[in-house]
C-alpha positions in Angstrom: -26.9 -70.6 -73.6 -24.2 -70.3 -70.9 -24.2 -66.3 -70.6 -28.1 -66.6 -70.3 -27.8 -69.3 -67.7 -25.1 -67.2 -65.9 -27.6 -63.9 -66.0 -30.5 -65.8 -64.7 -28.6 -67.3 -61.9 -26.9 -64.1 -61.1 -29.8 -61.7 -61.5 -28.2 -60.2 -64.5 -24.7 -60.1 -63.4 -21.7 -61.7 -64.1 -20.0 -62.6 -60.9 -16.4 -61.0 -61.3 -14.0 -60.4 -58.7 -13.6 -56.8 -57.6 -9.9 -55.5 -57.6 -8.8 -52.5 -55.2 -6.3 -49.9 -56.6 -5.1 -47.4 -54.0 -4.5 -44.1 -55.9 -4.4 -40.2 -55.6 -7.2 -37.9 -56.8 -4.2 -36.3 -59.0 -1.8 -39.3 -60.0 0.7 -36.6 -61.0 0.7 -35.3 -57.0 1.5 -37.9 -54.6 0.3 -35.4 -51.9 -3.3 -35.0 -53.3 -6.2 -36.6 -51.7 -6.2 -40.4 -51.4 -8.8 -42.7 -53.0 -9.7 -46.2 -53.5 -10.4 -47.1 -57.2 -12.7 -50.4 -57.6 -12.7 -52.4 -60.8 -13.2 -55.7 -62.5 -11.2 -57.2 -65.3 -13.5 -58.9 -68.0 -10.7 -61.5 -68.2 -11.7 -63.1 -65.0 -15.1 -63.8 -66.7 -13.6 -67.0 -68.3 -13.8 -68.4 -65.2 -17.4 -68.3 -65.0 -17.5 -70.8 -68.0 -16.6 -74.3 -67.1 -14.5 -75.6 -70.0 -13.9 -72.4 -71.6 -10.3 -71.5 -72.9 -8.5 -68.3 -74.0 -7.4 -67.4 -77.2 -4.2 -65.2 -77.7 -5.3 -62.6 -80.3 -2.5 -60.2 -81.8 -2.6 -56.5 -81.1 -3.1 -55.8 -84.6 -7.0 -57.1 -84.1 -8.3 -54.6 -82.1 -7.7 -51.1 -81.0 -7.6 -50.6 -77.2 -9.6 -47.9 -75.3 -7.7 -46.3 -72.4 -8.6 -43.0 -72.6 -11.5 -40.9 -73.7 -9.2 -39.4 -76.7 -8.8 -43.2 -77.7 -12.7 -43.6 -77.5 -13.4 -40.5 -79.5 -10.9 -41.7 -82.0 -12.0 -45.1 -82.6 -15.7 -43.6 -82.8 -14.6 -40.9 -85.5 -14.1 -41.8 -88.9 -10.5 -42.1 -88.5 -10.3 -45.6 -88.4 -11.5 -48.2 -91.0 -12.3 -52.0 -91.1 -10.2 -53.9 -93.4 -11.1 -56.8 -95.4 -10.0 -58.9 -92.9 -11.8 -57.3 -90.0 -9.0 -55.5 -88.3 -9.6 -51.9 -87.2 -7.1 -49.5 -88.3 -6.3 -45.8 -88.1 
């Protein structure tokens, strides 16, 4: 109900703060063209729900996806879902 109300209030969006990261096109080459990366962090969404609390979840409960290779691995049959709902390689 709370998420539906938030979407209705903000035309289908969660109003998350935008973070600005200054980078270069090639992060390995400091002389490459400078760019600005704009991103949001879903962790900030908790601020949108009064009374919400955070839970500490051990890293064994999820498989982080930071690269395309991580995503390919997770979507492959290399990972399995255990009886206690953990995703493991």
